C-alpha positions as a LaTeX table, in Angstrom:
\begin{tabular}{lrrr}
\hline
Residue & $x$ (\AA) & $y$ (\AA) & $z$ (\AA) \\
\hline
Met1 & 180.88 & 163.01 & 44.56 \\
Asp2 & 182.16 & 160.33 & 42.18 \\
Ile3 & 178.94 & 158.59 & 41.06 \\
Glu4 & 180.79 & 155.85 & 39.18 \\
Leu5 & 182.88 & 154.95 & 42.22 \\
Phe6 & 179.76 & 154.97 & 44.43 \\
Ile7 & 177.92 & 152.59 & 42.05 \\
Asp8 & 180.93 & 150.25 & 42.04 \\
Ala9 & 181.00 & 150.26 & 45.86 \\
Leu10 & 177.25 & 149.60 & 46.00 \\
Gly11 & 177.69 & 146.67 & 43.64 \\
Glu12 & 180.34 & 145.19 & 45.93 \\
Ile13 & 178.08 & 145.54 & 48.98 \\
Leu14 & 175.20 & 143.86 & 47.12 \\
Gln15 & 177.25 & 140.68 & 46.63 \\
Trp16 & 175.70 & 137.74 & 48.47 \\
Lys17 & 178.26 & 137.48 & 51.30 \\
Pro18 & 178.17 & 141.15 & 52.43 \\
Leu19 & 174.39 & 141.10 & 52.00 \\
Ile20 & 174.01 & 138.05 & 54.26 \\
Met21 & 176.23 & 139.69 & 56.88 \\
Ile22 & 174.13 & 142.89 & 56.76 \\
Phe23 & 170.85 & 140.99 & 57.22 \\
Ala24 & 172.38 & 138.90 & 60.02 \\
Gly25 & 173.63 & 142.07 & 61.70 \\
Val26 & 170.23 & 143.77 & 61.40 \\
Ala27 & 168.39 & 140.75 & 62.84 \\
Gly28 & 170.87 & 140.49 & 65.71 \\
Gly29 & 170.71 & 144.24 & 66.30 \\
Ile30 & 166.91 & 144.22 & 66.53 \\
Leu31 & 167.09 & 141.38 & 69.06 \\
Ile32 & 169.74 & 143.17 & 71.13 \\
Gly33 & 167.93 & 146.51 & 70.98 \\
Ser34 & 164.60 & 145.03 & 72.04 \\
Leu35 & 166.03 & 143.56 & 75.26 \\
Pro36 & 166.20 & 146.18 & 78.05 \\
Gly37 & 169.77 & 146.85 & 79.08 \\
Leu38 & 171.45 & 145.57 & 75.90 \\
Thr39 & 172.37 & 148.71 & 73.98 \\
Ala40 & 173.67 & 149.23 & 70.46 \\
Thr41 & 177.08 & 149.98 & 71.96 \\
Met42 & 177.16 & 146.62 & 73.72 \\
Gly43 & 176.00 & 144.75 & 70.60 \\
Val44 & 178.64 & 146.27 & 68.33 \\
Ala45 & 181.36 & 145.81 & 70.97 \\
Leu46 & 180.51 & 142.13 & 71.39 \\
Leu47 & 180.62 & 141.45 & 67.65 \\
Val48 & 183.80 & 143.35 & 66.74 \\
Pro49 & 186.07 & 140.37 & 67.61 \\
Phe50 & 184.08 & 138.16 & 65.20 \\
Thr51 & 184.91 & 140.48 & 62.29 \\
Phe52 & 188.70 & 140.31 & 62.65 \\
Gly53 & 189.27 & 137.78 & 59.87 \\
Leu54 & 186.51 & 138.97 & 57.54 \\
Pro55 & 186.97 & 141.14 & 54.44 \\
Phe56 & 186.21 & 144.82 & 55.02 \\
Asn57 & 182.85 & 144.88 & 53.19 \\
Glu58 & 181.53 & 141.92 & 55.17 \\
Ser59 & 182.76 & 143.13 & 58.55 \\
Ile60 & 181.56 & 146.73 & 58.16 \\
Gly61 & 178.25 & 145.46 & 56.73 \\
Met62 & 177.59 & 143.35 & 59.82 \\
Leu63 & 178.58 & 146.11 & 62.25 \\
Leu64 & 176.48 & 148.78 & 60.52 \\
Gly65 & 173.59 & 146.28 & 60.38 \\
Ile66 & 173.79 & 145.85 & 64.17 \\
Phe67 & 174.00 & 149.62 & 64.59 \\
Ser68 & 170.88 & 150.29 & 62.51 \\
Gly69 & 168.89 & 147.32 & 63.82 \\
Ser70 & 169.50 & 147.96 & 67.51 \\
Val71 & 168.41 & 151.62 & 67.35 \\
Tyr72 & 165.09 & 150.50 & 65.86 \\
Gly73 & 164.86 & 147.45 & 68.15 \\
Gly74 & 164.65 & 149.62 & 71.24 \\
Ser75 & 161.23 & 150.83 & 70.12 \\
Ile76 & 159.75 & 147.30 & 70.24 \\
Ser77 & 159.92 & 146.95 & 74.01 \\
Ala78 & 159.10 & 150.66 & 74.42 \\
Ile79 & 155.83 & 150.22 & 72.54 \\
Leu80 & 154.86 & 146.81 & 73.91 \\
Ile81 & 155.92 & 146.87 & 77.59 \\
Asn82 & 156.62 & 150.57 & 78.29 \\
Thr83 & 160.35 & 149.85 & 78.66 \\
Pro84 & 162.77 & 151.40 & 76.16 \\
Gly85 & 165.21 & 148.74 & 75.00 \\
Thr86 & 167.79 & 151.48 & 74.38 \\
Pro87 & 167.99 & 155.09 & 75.63 \\
Ala88 & 167.20 & 156.24 & 72.08 \\
Ala89 & 163.67 & 154.78 & 72.41 \\
Ala90 & 162.79 & 156.70 & 75.58 \\
Ala91 & 160.76 & 159.27 & 73.62 \\
Thr92 & 159.00 & 156.58 & 71.56 \\
Leu93 & 157.19 & 155.09 & 74.55 \\
Leu94 & 155.44 & 158.42 & 75.31 \\
Asp95 & 152.89 & 157.70 & 72.56 \\
Gly96 & 153.88 & 154.18 & 71.49 \\
Tyr97 & 152.82 & 152.47 & 74.72 \\
Pro98 & 149.45 & 154.27 & 74.93 \\
Leu99 & 148.77 & 153.09 & 71.37 \\
Ser100 & 149.47 & 149.47 & 72.34 \\
Gln101 & 147.18 & 149.85 & 75.36 \\
Lys102 & 144.43 & 150.86 & 72.94 \\
Gly103 & 144.94 & 147.63 & 71.01 \\
Glu104 & 146.93 & 149.36 & 68.25 \\
Ala105 & 150.34 & 147.79 & 68.87 \\
Gly106 & 150.55 & 146.66 & 65.23 \\
Arg107 & 149.90 & 150.20 & 64.02 \\
Ala108 & 152.57 & 151.63 & 66.33 \\
Leu109 & 155.13 & 148.95 & 65.43 \\
Ser110 & 154.60 & 149.28 & 61.67 \\
Met111 & 154.95 & 153.06 & 61.88 \\
Ser112 & 158.05 & 152.63 & 64.04 \\
Val113 & 159.66 & 150.43 & 61.36 \\
Phe114 & 158.75 & 152.80 & 58.55 \\
Ala115 & 159.83 & 155.95 & 60.43 \\
Ser116 & 163.09 & 154.26 & 61.46 \\
Phe117 & 163.76 & 153.47 & 57.82 \\
Val118 & 162.95 & 157.02 & 56.69 \\
Gly119 & 165.20 & 158.51 & 59.37 \\
Gly120 & 168.05 & 156.05 & 58.88 \\
Phe121 & 167.96 & 156.22 & 55.09 \\
Thr122 & 167.77 & 160.04 & 55.12 \\
Gly123 & 170.68 & 160.21 & 57.55 \\
Ala124 & 172.69 & 157.86 & 55.32 \\
Leu125 & 171.91 & 159.96 & 52.23 \\
Ile126 & 172.93 & 163.18 & 53.96 \\
Met127 & 176.08 & 161.43 & 55.17 \\
Thr128 & 176.81 & 160.34 & 51.61 \\
Phe129 & 176.47 & 163.76 & 49.99 \\
Leu130 & 177.18 & 166.34 & 52.70 \\
Ser131 & 179.52 & 164.79 & 55.27 \\
Pro132 & 182.54 & 167.12 & 54.68 \\
Gln133 & 180.40 & 170.26 & 54.86 \\
Ile134 & 178.55 & 169.15 & 58.02 \\
Ser135 & 181.82 & 168.15 & 59.67 \\
Gln136 & 183.18 & 171.68 & 59.20 \\
Phe137 & 180.12 & 173.10 & 60.97 \\
Ala138 & 180.47 & 170.57 & 63.81 \\
Leu139 & 184.00 & 171.85 & 64.37 \\
Glu140 & 182.50 & 175.19 & 65.44 \\
Phe141 & 181.13 & 173.57 & 68.62 \\
Ser142 & 183.09 & 174.27 & 71.79 \\
Ala143 & 182.04 & 174.11 & 75.45 \\
Ala144 & 179.75 & 177.18 & 75.15 \\
Glu145 & 177.88 & 175.73 & 72.16 \\
Tyr146 & 177.40 & 172.40 & 73.93 \\
Phe147 & 175.98 & 174.27 & 76.91 \\
Gly148 & 173.53 & 176.06 & 74.60 \\
Leu149 & 172.50 & 172.75 & 73.01 \\
Ala150 & 171.97 & 171.12 & 76.43 \\
Thr151 & 169.93 & 174.11 & 77.67 \\
Phe152 & 167.73 & 173.96 & 74.57 \\
Gly153 & 167.26 & 170.23 & 75.21 \\
Leu154 & 166.25 & 170.88 & 78.81 \\
Ser155 & 163.56 & 173.29 & 77.62 \\
Ile156 & 161.87 & 170.26 & 76.02 \\
Ile157 & 160.94 & 169.14 & 79.56 \\
Ile158 & 157.97 & 171.47 & 79.16 \\
Ser159 & 156.83 & 169.57 & 76.08 \\
Val160 & 156.92 & 166.16 & 77.78 \\
Ser161 & 155.31 & 167.33 & 81.02 \\
Gly162 & 151.79 & 166.28 & 80.11 \\
Lys163 & 148.89 & 168.27 & 81.51 \\
Ser164 & 150.80 & 169.95 & 84.33 \\
Ile165 & 153.86 & 172.03 & 83.43 \\
Leu166 & 154.49 & 172.64 & 87.15 \\
Lys167 & 154.73 & 168.91 & 87.86 \\
Gly168 & 157.04 & 168.47 & 84.85 \\
Ile169 & 159.35 & 171.24 & 86.10 \\
Met170 & 159.38 & 169.72 & 89.60 \\
Val171 & 160.32 & 166.28 & 88.27 \\
Gly172 & 162.90 & 167.81 & 85.92 \\
Phe173 & 164.47 & 169.67 & 88.83 \\
Leu174 & 164.59 & 166.39 & 90.78 \\
Gly175 & 166.40 & 164.82 & 87.82 \\
Leu176 & 168.92 & 167.67 & 87.77 \\
Leu177 & 169.60 & 167.14 & 91.48 \\
Ile178 & 170.14 & 163.42 & 90.90 \\
Ser179 & 172.50 & 164.21 & 88.01 \\
Thr180 & 174.84 & 166.04 & 90.42 \\
Ile181 & 175.69 & 162.75 & 92.16 \\
Gly182 & 179.22 & 161.59 & 91.31 \\
Met183 & 182.55 & 163.21 & 90.58 \\
Asp184 & 182.65 & 166.96 & 90.02 \\
Pro185 & 183.29 & 167.39 & 86.27 \\
Val186 & 186.01 & 170.03 & 86.80 \\
Ser187 & 187.64 & 169.45 & 90.19 \\
Gly188 & 187.07 & 165.69 & 90.36 \\
Tyr189 & 185.74 & 165.95 & 93.94 \\
Pro190 & 183.07 & 163.32 & 94.82 \\
Arg191 & 179.60 & 164.73 & 95.49 \\
Phe192 & 176.71 & 163.01 & 97.32 \\
Thr193 & 178.31 & 159.57 & 96.91 \\
Phe194 & 178.03 & 158.67 & 100.63 \\
Gly195 & 181.43 & 157.01 & 100.36 \\
Ser196 & 180.23 & 154.46 & 97.80 \\
Met197 & 182.56 & 153.79 & 94.87 \\
Asn198 & 179.51 & 152.66 & 92.88 \\
Leu199 & 178.27 & 156.25 & 92.73 \\
Phe200 & 181.52 & 157.93 & 91.70 \\
Glu201 & 180.27 & 158.10 & 88.09 \\
Gly202 & 176.75 & 158.98 & 89.19 \\
Pro203 & 173.73 & 156.66 & 88.97 \\
Ala204 & 174.37 & 154.25 & 86.08 \\
Phe205 & 172.12 & 155.39 & 83.24 \\
Ile206 & 170.82 & 152.05 & 81.93 \\
Pro207 & 169.79 & 150.69 & 85.38 \\
Thr208 & 168.14 & 154.04 & 86.10 \\
Leu209 & 166.25 & 153.83 & 82.81 \\
Ile210 & 165.18 & 150.25 & 83.52 \\
Gly211 & 164.04 & 151.19 & 87.01 \\
Leu212 & 162.00 & 154.26 & 86.04 \\
Phe213 & 160.12 & 152.45 & 83.30 \\
Ala214 & 160.41 & 148.64 & 83.51 \\
Phe215 & 160.28 & 148.07 & 87.28 \\
Ala216 & 157.74 & 150.86 & 87.74 \\
Glu217 & 155.54 & 149.23 & 85.10 \\
Val218 & 155.87 & 145.84 & 86.83 \\
Phe219 & 154.87 & 147.32 & 90.21 \\
Lys220 & 151.93 & 149.10 & 88.60 \\
Gly221 & 150.93 & 145.94 & 86.72 \\
Val222 & 150.97 & 143.81 & 89.88 \\
Glu223 & 148.70 & 146.31 & 91.62 \\
Gln224 & 146.23 & 146.20 & 88.71 \\
Leu225 & 146.63 & 142.48 & 87.93 \\
Thr226 & 143.05 & 141.54 & 88.80 \\
Ser227 & 141.34 & 144.76 & 87.76 \\
Thr228 & 142.61 & 145.37 & 84.20 \\
Lys229 & 141.31 & 143.67 & 81.09 \\
Gln230 & 143.61 & 141.87 & 78.67 \\
Val231 & 144.50 & 144.07 & 75.69 \\
Val232 & 143.70 & 142.56 & 72.32 \\
Ser233 & 145.97 & 143.86 & 69.57 \\
Lys234 & 144.50 & 144.08 & 66.08 \\
Ile235 & 146.95 & 143.76 & 63.20 \\
Asn236 & 145.17 & 144.36 & 59.94 \\
Ser237 & 148.40 & 145.02 & 58.05 \\
Val238 & 152.12 & 144.94 & 58.77 \\
Phe239 & 152.52 & 148.14 & 56.76 \\
Pro240 & 151.52 & 151.62 & 57.99 \\
Ser241 & 148.34 & 152.92 & 56.40 \\
Phe242 & 148.49 & 155.58 & 53.71 \\
Ala243 & 146.50 & 157.86 & 56.03 \\
Asp244 & 149.14 & 157.55 & 58.76 \\
Ile245 & 151.99 & 158.18 & 56.32 \\
Lys246 & 150.21 & 161.23 & 54.93 \\
Arg247 & 149.58 & 162.46 & 58.47 \\
Thr248 & 153.20 & 162.06 & 59.61 \\
Trp249 & 155.45 & 162.60 & 56.57 \\
Lys250 & 156.26 & 166.22 & 57.46 \\
Asp251 & 157.23 & 165.21 & 61.00 \\
Met252 & 159.39 & 162.37 & 59.70 \\
Ala253 & 161.15 & 164.63 & 57.19 \\
Lys254 & 161.87 & 167.35 & 59.74 \\
Ser255 & 162.95 & 164.90 & 62.44 \\
Ser256 & 165.26 & 163.09 & 60.00 \\
Val257 & 167.13 & 166.31 & 59.22 \\
Leu258 & 167.23 & 167.34 & 62.89 \\
Gly259 & 168.43 & 163.89 & 63.92 \\
Thr260 & 171.23 & 163.86 & 61.35 \\
Phe261 & 172.39 & 167.31 & 62.43 \\
Ile262 & 172.34 & 166.44 & 66.15 \\
Gly263 & 174.05 & 163.10 & 65.49 \\
Ser264 & 176.88 & 164.88 & 63.68 \\
Ile265 & 177.74 & 166.84 & 66.84 \\
Pro266 & 180.14 & 164.67 & 68.86 \\
Gly267 & 178.66 & 163.76 & 72.23 \\
Ala268 & 175.05 & 164.67 & 71.45 \\
Gly269 & 173.44 & 161.30 & 70.68 \\
Ser270 & 170.21 & 159.70 & 69.52 \\
Asp271 & 168.39 & 160.04 & 72.85 \\
Ile272 & 168.65 & 163.85 & 72.64 \\
Ala273 & 167.64 & 163.79 & 68.98 \\
Ala274 & 164.55 & 161.69 & 69.73 \\
Phe275 & 163.27 & 164.15 & 72.34 \\
Val276 & 164.02 & 167.14 & 70.09 \\
Gly277 & 162.15 & 165.51 & 67.19 \\
Tyr278 & 159.23 & 164.61 & 69.44 \\
Ser279 & 159.05 & 168.13 & 70.86 \\
Glu280 & 159.12 & 169.67 & 67.38 \\
Ala281 & 156.27 & 167.38 & 66.23 \\
Lys282 & 154.24 & 168.38 & 69.26 \\
Arg283 & 154.97 & 172.07 & 68.69 \\
Arg284 & 153.65 & 172.05 & 65.11 \\
Ser285 & 150.66 & 169.82 & 65.87 \\
Lys286 & 147.15 & 171.27 & 65.83 \\
Thr287 & 146.30 & 169.08 & 68.84 \\
Pro288 & 149.43 & 169.12 & 71.03 \\
Glu289 & 147.36 & 168.34 & 74.13 \\
Lys290 & 146.77 & 164.81 & 72.75 \\
Phe291 & 150.48 & 163.94 & 72.68 \\
Gly292 & 151.23 & 161.35 & 75.32 \\
Thr293 & 147.85 & 159.68 & 74.88 \\
Gly294 & 148.66 & 157.70 & 71.74 \\
Gln295 & 149.45 & 160.01 & 68.81 \\
Ile296 & 151.04 & 158.29 & 65.83 \\
Glu297 & 152.98 & 161.49 & 65.05 \\
Gly298 & 154.88 & 161.09 & 68.33 \\
Val299 & 156.10 & 157.63 & 67.35 \\
Ala300 & 157.03 & 158.72 & 63.83 \\
Ala301 & 158.94 & 161.82 & 64.94 \\
Ala302 & 160.90 & 160.11 & 67.71 \\
Glu303 & 161.88 & 157.08 & 65.63 \\
Ser304 & 162.90 & 159.00 & 62.51 \\
Ala305 & 165.04 & 161.37 & 64.63 \\
Asn306 & 166.90 & 158.71 & 66.62 \\
Asn307 & 167.60 & 156.54 & 63.56 \\
Ala308 & 168.82 & 159.52 & 61.52 \\
Cys309 & 171.45 & 159.97 & 64.23 \\
Ser310 & 173.15 & 156.78 & 63.01 \\
Gly311 & 174.14 & 158.44 & 59.74 \\
Gly312 & 174.88 & 161.74 & 61.47 \\
Ala313 & 177.24 & 160.15 & 63.99 \\
Met314 & 179.23 & 158.55 & 61.16 \\
Ile315 & 179.99 & 161.97 & 59.61 \\
Pro316 & 182.59 & 163.26 & 62.11 \\
Met317 & 183.98 & 159.74 & 62.53 \\
Leu318 & 184.74 & 159.33 & 58.82 \\
Ser319 & 185.77 & 162.86 & 57.91 \\
Leu320 & 187.48 & 163.99 & 61.12 \\
Gly321 & 188.36 & 160.77 & 62.91 \\
Val322 & 186.23 & 161.98 & 65.85 \\
Pro323 & 183.45 & 159.54 & 66.87 \\
Gly324 & 179.99 & 161.09 & 67.15 \\
Asp325 & 178.84 & 158.69 & 69.88 \\
Ala326 & 179.84 & 155.54 & 71.78 \\
Val327 & 178.94 & 153.19 & 68.91 \\
Thr328 & 181.02 & 155.07 & 66.35 \\
Ala329 & 183.91 & 155.08 & 68.85 \\
Ile330 & 183.84 & 151.27 & 68.67 \\
Leu331 & 183.46 & 151.39 & 64.89 \\
Leu332 & 186.53 & 153.62 & 64.79 \\
Gly333 & 188.44 & 150.81 & 66.48 \\
Ala334 & 187.05 & 148.31 & 63.98 \\
Phe335 & 188.30 & 150.48 & 61.10 \\
Val336 & 191.78 & 150.67 & 62.64 \\
Ile337 & 191.80 & 146.90 & 63.07 \\
Gln338 & 191.11 & 146.62 & 59.34 \\
Gly339 & 194.11 & 148.88 & 58.65 \\
Ile340 & 192.03 & 151.97 & 57.81 \\
Gln341 & 192.49 & 155.29 & 59.64 \\
Pro342 & 189.39 & 157.56 & 59.52 \\
Gly343 & 190.07 & 161.26 & 59.15 \\
Pro344 & 190.56 & 163.95 & 56.50 \\
Met345 & 193.06 & 161.84 & 54.53 \\
Leu346 & 190.53 & 159.01 & 54.21 \\
Tyr347 & 188.63 & 161.01 & 51.56 \\
Lys348 & 191.84 & 161.42 & 49.56 \\
Glu349 & 193.62 & 158.11 & 49.95 \\
Asp350 & 190.79 & 155.56 & 50.46 \\
Leu351 & 187.75 & 157.02 & 48.75 \\
Asp352 & 186.58 & 153.51 & 47.75 \\
Val353 & 186.38 & 152.62 & 51.47 \\
Val354 & 184.28 & 155.72 & 52.16 \\
Tyr355 & 181.79 & 154.81 & 49.44 \\
Ser356 & 181.66 & 151.22 & 50.73 \\
Val357 & 180.61 & 152.57 & 54.14 \\
Phe358 & 177.99 & 154.84 & 52.53 \\
Ser359 & 176.61 & 151.92 & 50.52 \\
Ala360 & 176.56 & 149.54 & 53.51 \\
Met361 & 174.67 & 152.12 & 55.59 \\
Leu362 & 172.02 & 152.58 & 52.90 \\
Val363 & 171.59 & 148.83 & 52.39 \\
Ala364 & 171.47 & 148.22 & 56.18 \\
Asn365 & 168.48 & 150.54 & 56.49 \\
Ile366 & 166.66 & 148.77 & 53.67 \\
Ala367 & 167.41 & 145.43 & 55.38 \\
Met368 & 166.03 & 146.86 & 58.63 \\
Leu369 & 162.80 & 147.81 & 56.84 \\
Ile370 & 162.39 & 144.28 & 55.43 \\
Val371 & 163.22 & 142.44 & 58.67 \\
Gly372 & 161.11 & 144.88 & 60.69 \\
Phe373 & 158.00 & 144.43 & 58.57 \\
Leu374 & 158.42 & 140.65 & 58.61 \\
Gly375 & 158.56 & 140.71 & 62.41 \\
Val376 & 155.66 & 143.07 & 63.19 \\
Arg377 & 153.06 & 140.32 & 63.64 \\
Phe378 & 155.44 & 138.28 & 65.77 \\
Phe379 & 156.45 & 141.24 & 67.97 \\
Ala380 & 152.86 & 142.36 & 68.53 \\
Arg381 & 151.91 & 138.98 & 69.99 \\
Ala382 & 153.85 & 139.86 & 73.13 \\
Ile383 & 151.02 & 142.13 & 74.28 \\
Thr384 & 148.51 & 139.27 & 74.10 \\
Val385 & 150.43 & 137.25 & 76.69 \\
Arg386 & 148.65 & 137.10 & 80.04 \\
Lys387 & 149.87 & 139.66 & 82.57 \\
Ser388 & 150.54 & 136.92 & 85.12 \\
Ile389 & 153.16 & 135.52 & 82.72 \\
Leu390 & 154.38 & 138.74 & 81.12 \\
Leu391 & 155.11 & 140.69 & 84.33 \\
Pro392 & 157.50 & 138.08 & 85.85 \\
Ala393 & 159.26 & 137.83 & 82.47 \\
Ile394 & 159.72 & 141.62 & 82.32 \\
Phe395 & 160.94 & 141.61 & 85.93 \\
Ile396 & 163.58 & 138.93 & 85.26 \\
Met397 & 164.74 & 140.57 & 82.00 \\
Ser398 & 165.02 & 143.90 & 83.79 \\
Ile399 & 167.18 & 142.40 & 86.56 \\
Val400 & 169.44 & 140.78 & 83.97 \\
Gly401 & 169.62 & 144.03 & 81.97 \\
Ala402 & 170.49 & 146.13 & 85.03 \\
Tyr403 & 173.15 & 143.65 & 86.17 \\
Ser404 & 174.71 & 143.10 & 82.74 \\
Met405 & 175.98 & 146.67 & 82.31 \\
Arg406 & 178.72 & 146.42 & 84.94 \\
Asn407 & 178.15 & 142.92 & 86.42 \\
Asn408 & 177.32 & 144.67 & 89.67 \\
Met409 & 174.46 & 143.86 & 92.05 \\
Phe410 & 174.47 & 147.49 & 93.20 \\
Asp411 & 172.97 & 148.42 & 89.82 \\
Val412 & 170.09 & 145.99 & 90.40 \\
Trp413 & 169.28 & 147.61 & 93.75 \\
Leu414 & 169.64 & 151.03 & 92.12 \\
Ala415 & 167.15 & 150.03 & 89.40 \\
Leu416 & 164.71 & 148.74 & 92.03 \\
Gly417 & 165.01 & 152.02 & 93.93 \\
Phe418 & 164.27 & 154.06 & 90.82 \\
Gly419 & 161.44 & 151.62 & 90.09 \\
Val420 & 159.78 & 152.56 & 93.39 \\
Leu421 & 160.32 & 156.25 & 92.57 \\
Gly422 & 158.82 & 155.78 & 89.08 \\
Tyr423 & 155.85 & 153.89 & 90.50 \\
Phe424 & 154.94 & 156.65 & 92.95 \\
Leu425 & 155.47 & 159.35 & 90.33 \\
Gln426 & 153.00 & 157.57 & 88.02 \\
Arg427 & 150.59 & 156.91 & 90.87 \\
Tyr428 & 150.33 & 160.62 & 91.67 \\
Arg429 & 150.32 & 161.63 & 87.98 \\
Phe430 & 153.81 & 163.11 & 87.76 \\
Pro431 & 155.50 & 162.67 & 84.35 \\
Val432 & 158.56 & 160.40 & 84.44 \\
Ser433 & 160.25 & 161.51 & 81.19 \\
Pro434 & 161.56 & 164.86 & 82.58 \\
Ile435 & 163.82 & 162.93 & 85.00 \\
Leu436 & 165.30 & 160.98 & 82.12 \\
Leu437 & 165.86 & 164.13 & 80.06 \\
Ala438 & 167.49 & 165.88 & 83.03 \\
Leu439 & 169.82 & 162.90 & 83.67 \\
Ile440 & 170.93 & 162.99 & 80.03 \\
Leu441 & 171.39 & 166.74 & 79.65 \\
Gly442 & 172.11 & 167.93 & 83.19 \\
Pro443 & 175.75 & 166.73 & 83.33 \\
Met444 & 176.33 & 167.96 & 79.78 \\
Ala445 & 175.04 & 171.44 & 80.64 \\
Glu446 & 176.94 & 171.73 & 83.92 \\
Ala447 & 180.30 & 170.45 & 82.67 \\
Asn448 & 180.31 & 172.57 & 79.51 \\
Leu449 & 179.12 & 175.75 & 81.25 \\
Arg450 & 181.95 & 175.50 & 83.76 \\
Arg451 & 184.51 & 174.78 & 81.05 \\
Ala452 & 183.20 & 177.69 & 78.98 \\
Leu453 & 183.47 & 180.04 & 81.98 \\
Ile454 & 187.06 & 178.96 & 82.60 \\
Ile455 & 187.92 & 179.67 & 78.96 \\
Ala456 & 186.13 & 183.06 & 79.08 \\
Asp457 & 187.72 & 184.15 & 82.39 \\
Asn458 & 184.37 & 183.75 & 84.19 \\
Ser459 & 182.63 & 186.19 & 81.85 \\
Met460 & 179.06 & 184.97 & 81.45 \\
Ile461 & 178.41 & 187.58 & 78.77 \\
Asp462 & 181.20 & 186.19 & 76.59 \\
Val463 & 179.75 & 182.68 & 76.94 \\
Leu464 & 176.14 & 183.61 & 76.17 \\
Ser465 & 176.93 & 186.04 & 73.34 \\
Arg466 & 178.50 & 183.43 & 71.06 \\
Pro467 & 176.20 & 183.18 & 67.98 \\
Ile468 & 175.42 & 179.45 & 68.09 \\
Thr469 & 175.01 & 179.47 & 71.89 \\
Ala470 & 172.71 & 182.49 & 71.75 \\
Thr471 & 170.63 & 180.85 & 69.02 \\
Phe472 & 170.09 & 177.70 & 71.10 \\
Leu473 & 169.20 & 179.73 & 74.19 \\
Ile474 & 166.68 & 181.83 & 72.25 \\
Leu475 & 165.13 & 178.65 & 70.81 \\
Gly476 & 164.90 & 177.19 & 74.30 \\
Leu477 & 163.22 & 180.33 & 75.66 \\
Ala478 & 160.80 & 180.37 & 72.71 \\
Thr479 & 159.93 & 176.70 & 73.34 \\
Leu480 & 159.24 & 177.47 & 77.00 \\
Val481 & 157.03 & 180.50 & 76.30 \\
Met482 & 155.08 & 178.81 & 73.48 \\
Ser483 & 154.42 & 175.72 & 75.59 \\
Ile484 & 153.05 & 177.78 & 78.47 \\
Leu485 & 150.85 & 179.87 & 76.15 \\
Arg486 & 149.59 & 176.76 & 74.39 \\
Gln487 & 148.62 & 175.12 & 77.67 \\
Arg488 & 146.79 & 178.22 & 78.87 \\
Arg489 & 144.94 & 178.39 & 75.55 \\
Ser490 & 143.90 & 174.74 & 75.79 \\
Lys491 & 142.55 & 175.31 & 79.32 \\
\hline
\end{tabular}
């Protein structure tokens, strides 16, 4: 690494114009991320046209600011109203929302900001120093390795099943069945679509997410409108306490590394990283049975993992020209618009551009920390609003969020249907998160297993004996066995 060139690039990014664009991007990204249905992908896509005439440092600063801010922003609605603003925040609500229900919304939000910064900054540092090496390892992933990764992710269903592993497995299996709706990934034949074109790509993920959490929470809130007391949130400080940082720093460090690694694998994504980080924090905890009831470690692990993915996803995009997720696919287009072609030659011909991106990513995470801490008191006030006002507002925002993905009323009805399902699952104490995890990983596991079998002439042994695949499968089996033993011990 050329330290002198990096310092020069950092100095250029710290000029007042790029700095203003980064802060504006972060503020806009937090707003977009906190609104259910408006994802980081949508935010970056909407703002790309506005960067056409800007210098490279200003345009990339704004886009990376939106990227970083929106991933954190999803945790705000997850903690306050039990509705993840983005899929990456789905794991955060498992302990974030229970904390806010205890009157500790400020504590959860401040830890979310800090953990997001730790994860994002760590991911950016790893991206800065190790991107070529990590990219070479990511190239080792083929269909079999992706199947192993998806199977390991599915084993985490046990960790998010709450008190009953059987109920978690049942709900996870239901999610896998739902994930089969749509076009067959190999033959292209429609399955369980009932002749509806709206289901050819399966149930739209964002409306499903909004239904399972937002609408279900509204239905539950209406039922309890007259019987529940108003939660009073105490905010003694906008910064996390030293005790909480000391309690969670190991989880944040481990989740940051895991998140960066998972983000560097094209197609993995921050939602998978968040659940993996959460599961790992629960595994090493001395009181795993308390996860899901308001453990600050759950918030810290999930947020540091999903924000670290931002830096990880940039690694294959810059060094290989292969986007790590949907957001970096749009950023790839923004680079091309600016006359820059990401790929191996970028590190030889335009090294100053690479260091500008590294610098902008680091500064964007610092800006996110500042804006996030400034907004904690303001965000936490949402929970003090009367339920009679808050529930209709959530309902309307959820309808808008479900509709805005494809401008299709079918998605609104789909979200309402999943809302009814989520309501009854919660009513009879079934965990909802396993469905979400199955919808994310089920198609990935099925498609890659079938591709791997085609490549291996239908030899399952050849698929499962690949070193990386076998490692993931062993880790998944170990997670399953340890979770069952831990639950028996706790009983």
